[in-house]
C-alpha positions in Angstrom: -3.8 -7.4 5.3 -0.7 -8.2 7.3 -0.3 -8.1 11.0 2.8 -6.1 11.1 4.3 -3.3 9.2 7.4 -5.4 8.1 5.3 -8.2 6.5 3.1 -5.7 4.8 6.1 -3.9 3.3 7.7 -7.1 2.4 4.5 -8.1 0.5 3.6 -4.8 -1.3 7.3 -4.2 -2.1 7.0 -7.0 -4.7 4.7 -4.7 -6.7 7.3 -2.6 -8.0 10.8 -4.3 -8.3 13.9 -3.7 -10.3 13.1 -0.1 -11.1 9.4 -0.6 -12.3 6.3 0.9 -11.1 4.0 -1.2 -9.2 0.3 -0.9 -7.8 -0.6 -2.7 -4.6 -4.3 -2.7 -3.2 -4.8 -3.2 0.2 -8.2 -4.2 1.8 -8.6 -2.8 5.1 -11.4 -4.6 7.0 -10.6 -4.2 10.7 -9.3 -1.7 13.4 -6.0 -3.8 13.3 -5.6 -3.5 9.6 -6.0 0.3 9.9 -3.3 0.5 12.7 -0.9 -1.2 10.4 -1.6 1.1 7.6 -1.3 4.2 9.9 2.0 2.9 11.0 3.4 2.7 7.7 2.0 6.2 6.6 3.5 7.7 9.7 6.8 5.8 9.5 7.5 6.7 5.8 5.7 10.2 5.8 3.3 9.2 3.0 -0.4 9.6 2.5 -2.2 6.5 1.1 -5.2 7.4 -0.7 -8.3 5.3 -1.0 -8.8 3.7 -4.4 -11.9 5.1 -6.2 -13.1 5.1 -9.7 -11.5 8.5 -10.3 -8.1 7.1 -9.8 -6.3 6.4 -13.1 -4.4 3.1 -12.3 -2.8 3.4 -15.8 -0.3 5.8 -14.3 1.0 2.8 -12.3 2.0 0.8 -15.4 4.8 1.4 -17.9 
């Protein structure tokens, strides 16, 4: 996990480029990681869900 929001966005932004869908999986293993992810969610008004077996990852591929 990145130590800043800007670095995190730069890295996960590569998952979906040039109009394609992408999937980024983030491993949160510390309070610092959680803080960065919370800043992303608040700053972009998104709700990042936990990846579970019920998620259909095929919807992220074209």
